[in-house]
Structures are given as C-alpha cells and as structure tokens.
N, C-alpha and C positions, 0 to 999 in steps of 0.2 A: 248377414253379408257384409247387411250394416251396422250391424256394432264391430264389427274384424275394424271398419273404418274410419266410425268413433276412437275404436283404443289410439289407434296407428298414433293418429291426429289428436290424441289426449297426449300419450308421448311422446310426439315430438313436442311437442310443443314446453313439454316440459327437460332437455337435453334446449331445445335450444335456448333456452331462465337461465338453467345451470353454466352452458358457456358465456350468460354475457354476468353475469357475477361471477368466471373472472376473468375477463377486460377488468372491469373496474377496477378488481383489488387490485392488479398492475399495474392499470392505472397511477395509481396511489399510493408509488414509490417515493420517494423525496433522489434530488438527481445528485450528489456532489460537480458543487466544480471544480477546478483545477486551482492549482496553484492558495487553496483557503486555508482558513485553518480548522474549516471542519473536518479536510483535504488529508493531515495530521494527523489533527486527534480523536481520530472516527474507531478510530480499531486498532489491532493489536496491529503491529510491522515483522515480519523475520528476512534475512537478507537476505540473498535471491543469486546461482549460478549465468541465470538470462536473462538475460538481457529485455528485457519483456519490451522495448524504445531505443533501438542506437539512433534516429534522424534526431536528435536529442544532442548527442554526445560532441566532446568536441573534437577537431581530423581528426585524421587516420592518422598512424604512427605517434600524436603527443598523447596520450591515454592506459592503461592498464590498468586491473578489472584488480579490482582490493581480493584477494581471499580466505579464499573462508574454509576453516578447518573442522572435520568433526566432529569439534563438540560446541561448535563455536550453528552446526546447523538445524538442532532445536532451540536454540537462544529464542528473544524475544521484545521491541525493544514498541516503549508503551512513549510516545508521545503527548504530555497533559496540557489541561490549555491554559494553567499556572506555572507553565514556561518552564518541568518539570518530565527529565527523559528518565523514563524509569525501564532497568536493566532489568530478565529476566535472563537464566543464562540456560534453567532448562536440565535435565539428566546429565549430562553427560558433563565429567569435570577438565575447565583448559590446563594443560600442563600447567605446573611450578611455575611463575610470574607469570602468568598472561590474565591474567587475573583482570578482571576492572573494576570502577566502579556503580553500585548494586543500582549509583541513579546519579549524579547534571542535571549541567540546566543553562537551558536553550531558549535566544533569543530568531526572534523570524526578523529579512524586511522582504516581504513579499511583493513591494514594486520591483527591488534589488534583485532579486531571484535569491535572498540570499540564504543560510543561518549560519550562528554557528550555536557550535552544543560541546559545553562546558574548555572555553576560551577557543579556543579550530575555530575558523571560517571555515565555511562550505557555500561550493554556488550552488545552489536548487539546476538542474538541467532540468526534472520530470519529480511534478505531487500533484496525480488523481486520482481520482478513490479508488485501486485496484496499486498504485506504481506513484517509488520515494523511491528517488536516485539524486547522489548528491555528487560530489566531481571537489579536490581541496586539489589544490594548486604547489607541488613542492619542488623549495627552484631544481631546476641545469637536473630532469627531471621529468618523465611524464606525470602528468596527474593522474591520481587514484579517483575513481570511480567504484561509489558502494550503491549497493544495488539492494532492496526492498518491494514484499508482496505481503499483500494478508495470510496470514496461513490459511 
C-alpha cells in the first residue's frame, strides 16, 4: 500500500513541475506596444471587413469603410523598417487597370499619428500588435477607413 502512495506522490510532483514550465514559457512572450514601429513592421497585414475597434472611428456618418474586392482577399502588405511598403497580391488577379505598385515608400509620424504612403497622408486610428486602421479624408465626402489584421 505504501508503494502506491509513493508512486502517486512522485507522479503528482512531475505533473506540477511540467505545469510550472509552461507558465514560465508564457511569461517570456514579448508584448508589442501600441503605436510603435514594432507593431507596424513585425508581421504582414491583410485587409479585413470586420472592424475590430470601432471606438476609434470618426463620428458616425462621417466615414465609410474601404470596400475589398474578391481579388484583394488574399493580398498581404508588409511595412519594412527601411520605410518600404511591399505588396503581395496573392493568387487572385485584379481586374485590368486596378493593379497597384509592388512597392511604395512610407513615412510615419507616431507622435501625430499619421502615415504617408506613396504621397498620400492618412490618419492612424489604430496600430497595435493585431490591428492597423487608418483613414483618409476626401474633400466634401466621408473619410475612407482602411482596416488590416495579421493573417
């Protein structure tokens, strides 16, 4: 009977030690801060149609979401640390005349929360480890909101 108790005690010890190791690994995860270059450049982005953070949008009625064509659903965008935007258009071909450049130049002002992509300036609404959202004001029209998440 005492051998069974020792075996159960030993087995319990190994189970507890293995759980502690998993907890230590979780603590080693690096947290990416909002509105940082690391948040922008760490992974590729894809356009999305569901707004994951509507609380940062302009007042209701003053904006529209940028529509996404079927050919854009597998596109990816990478912002590099050397101020280049790289576009991977995926496998679906865009209609003739709608193809964009394969690369562009961007500048970002994190203090003012603006990003300039290919000569157009956008207001950064959200930049986190999981979401990128910016808007562009068009005179006498609602602002257009572009939304991205990591694939």
